[in-house]
N, C-alpha and C positions, 0 to 999 in steps of 0.2 A: 674792382683792384686801382689800386692809381697810376697812370700810365706814365712809363718810363719817359718823360719829355723834360729837356731844359728848359729854364727860361727862354722868353722871347729876345729878352735883354740881352743874353748873353750869347745867342744865336748869333742877334743882328752884331755884335761888337767881332765875333768871331769870324762871319763873312765878309764883313769890311776888310778885318786886318789879316786874314787870308788873301783877299783878292790884292793888296798891295803888300803883302808879307812888311808889314809896317804896323805899331803900335800908335803910333804919331800920326800919320795918318788918316788910320780908322777916328782916333780921336777927332781930329778935325773935320771930318765928311758928318760924323755924329755929335756933334757940337758939344761931345767932353774932354775930360782932361783926360792927359795920359794913363796916371794911376787908376782912374776909373775903367779904362779899356782894360788894362793889365789885369785888375781885380776881376772883371765878368770872362775873361779868358781862366786865369786862374780857377773860376767856380765851376766854368763847364770843363776842365782838365779832369779837377777833383769830382764832377758828377760821370764822368766817363771813367775814370779811373787811369786815363794813359796820357802822354802830351802829344800835343798839336803842334806844337812850336820847337824847333829848336833855339837855344837862346846865345848869342855868340855878342863878342865885342862890337862886332860889326851890327846887331840888330838880330832880328828873329828870320828864322826859315820856316819852311813848312813841313814836318816828319812826314813820311809816306800814310802814316794813317790819317794826318791831318789835313793832308792833298785831296784825299780818299774823299773824305767827309765834307772837306769844303766845296766839292764836285757836289755831293747830293744834297747838303741844307742850300748852297746859293739856290739848284732850281725847286727845290721846295717854296724856300721863301718869294721867290718872283712866280711860281704859282698862287701861294697867297695871295701877292701882292695883287695880281692879275682877276683874283676872285671877288677881292676886296672892290677893288674900281669897278669890277662891272656892276657888282650891287647898288654901291654907289650913284654911278651911273644911269641905273634903272630902278632907283628907289624900292628896290626891292620884286619891280616888276620885270615881263619879258625873261629872255631868254637869251645866253651867247653861246655861238657857236664857234668854236676854236678851230680851223680849217685848215690842213699841211697842203701846202701848194705847190708845182713847179712854178719858180718865179717869172720865166718869160709867156707861159701858157696864162696866168693868174692875170698879169700885166695887160697882153695882147688878147685875149680872148674873154678874160672872168669880167675885169673890173668894167669893161664897157657896157657890161648887159647886167650885172648886179643889182645896179640901182633900179631897175623893175622890180626884183622880187623883193629889196629895201622899202619900198613904197608901198608893196603890198603888205607886207608883214614891216608895221614901223614900228614892232617893239622886239623887232631879235635883232643883234649883233652879229657880225660876221667878221671875225679877227683871222687875221691870214699870218704864217709863218711858213718859211723856206724847209721843203723837205724835196729831195730829188730822188733819191733813192728808201726802198721798204725797210719799215721798222716796225718795232712790238708798239699796239695801241695801252697796252700794258704800264710800258716804261714813260708813258708819255703824260701831256695833258688832252691831244688832241683828240676832236669828237668824230673828224670824219678826214678824209684825205682825198685828193686829185692827185691821179697818178698814170701815168705811160708805161705800159711793160701787158704784165701778164694779170691776169685777176685771183691768182690763188693764194690771197693771204689768209692763213686759218683763223678760224674765228670772225670770220667779215661775212658781209654781202658787198658784191663789187655790181656796179650800175652800169652801163656801157655808155658813154656818150659822142664816142668818132674814135675813127683812125686817123693817120698825119698819111700826107700825101709828098713825100719829100721830094725836093724840086734842087738843082743844081742849080747857084747862084753866084755872084761875082761883082766886082766891079766895072763898069762900063767900057775903063782902059784896057781891061783884059782883052775883051772884045777886037781893040786896033785896028776900030772902024768895020767892021764885020756885025751882022747882022746875029748870026748864028754859030756856035762850034760841034763839031760833029762828037758824038762819045768818046771817041781815041782822041781826040785834040784836048777834051777835058781829061782825059786821064795823065795827059802830058804833063797837065799843070799840077802843082803843089794841093793836094786834098787835103782841107782842114776835115779834124775828125772830133765827132761830137762823144765823150768819155762816154753819157748812158747809152750812146746806140753803136758799140765798136763795130756792129757789122753794114752800118746803114749804105755806103759805099759798096758794099761786096752785093748787097743788094739790089741796088739801084742796077749797076753793071749787070748783074746776075738775071734782072728783070728786060733787058736787051738781050741775052744770049752771051755775053760778051765776060769773060774772067780776066781782071787785069789782077798782075802779081803784086803791086802795091798799094794796094784797095786798101788795107789797113793802116796803110805808113802815112805818119803827118801829126802835125800839132796837132795835142789834146784840147780841148777847153769844156766846162761841163755845161754851160750854160748858150741855148741858142742866141742869146744879147751877143756872147761873147764870139762864136762864130758870125756870126752880121758884122760885128765892128771890125773883125780882123779882115772877111771875106771886102769891106768897104775899104782897107786901109792896104789893098792888093799885096796881101798875105799870100792868098790861093783862093780855090773856088769852094764854096761851104753849100750842103745838103740840109736845106732846111724848109718847111712847111711853108707855102706861100702865104697863108692867114696871120701868121707867127710877124712877119716883117713885110705886112702891107704898106704902111707908112714909106718905109725904105723904096720899095718896089714905086711906091706911086710917084716918088719926089727923082728919080731916075737914079738914087747913091747905089741900087743894087738892081742888076740886071740876070735878067732868065737866058743862059746862053744856049739853051736845050731844053725842047719844051715835051720832053720825054720825062709825063709821072705814071708814078705805081703806088697804089696803097701800102700800106705796110700790114704786115700780118699782127700785130701787136696793136693797142688802142688807148685810149684816155677811158679811166672809169674814176668815179665816186665810190671808194671804198667807205662803208661805216661798219662797224664792230656790231656783232651781234647784239651783243648787252644795250647797245644802244640804238637797237632800230627800231623802235617804236617811239621813241622820243618826238615830239610834235612838232619842234623846230626844226628837226633835223629831215624827218617825214614832209614836212611843206618845200623846204629846202633841196630834197631829192627830186618832188616832181618834180617844181620849176628848171632844175636843172635839166634835170632828162627833157623836158619838155622844148627847153630854149637847145640844147644841143642836138636835138631832131630834127627842129627847125632849121637849124642851121647847115646838119647834113644836106637836107633836101637841097635846100641851096645852092653847098657848095659842091656837092656832089660827090661828099665823103661817105665809105660805108661806116 
């Protein structure tokens, strides 16, 4: 049976026109005439049996159906382009791992070590894109994910890497010439919050047997890199694992005002869908990453 798939030319024309809500700009990007783009869009609408754009005197706007379709088609065209570029880059050999990562962890911990894996496996390419929250692998092109939290993703394997040791950090100016601050003095400062770890400060104070009424109050940031920057700008005190801000600590841009450290209950995991668990490239990456994390835990004292 013939597939119900529109022509690639009409999909490309629609994707560009939808992105700009302009046939003229789509034509410019595709090096076509405006009338050619109009014909491709009209052909696609005839194929689908519905309108994708509303035509007005001031131009075109997407219909609800057009908006939904543009999101789906855009993602699939991006995936097709990635697959094509990967095949061209490897000349049909090797493998590519599409890895979802938490940006600060990937930048500060994974990337400084990844060269070792790539030197051992020169035919494997590891592409990374940011994901800070759980998702369904079936809805994405990802082969695996680095994730901090609980390991219970349905239909996946979870491989333990390490726990965190969140520690208060602030600008040295917050110390006002003192070497340390007490937990009570830290509680009196603005507490910068990490949005993916909303109970971070409560758990830290709780590990000291202290209750702080406003421990979940304060400006929220999604990334540790944002928290670090806010702390360096004297906006408050942040709770960050030292291994993610080693450069800032070594340079003195951030300091640790209180030495109390505790290990988080949640942890970093490599998450792999069960359907891809036997992939040779993923098996090699998993073995290398789990070993690298074990070596780091032994040195850093992380559980």
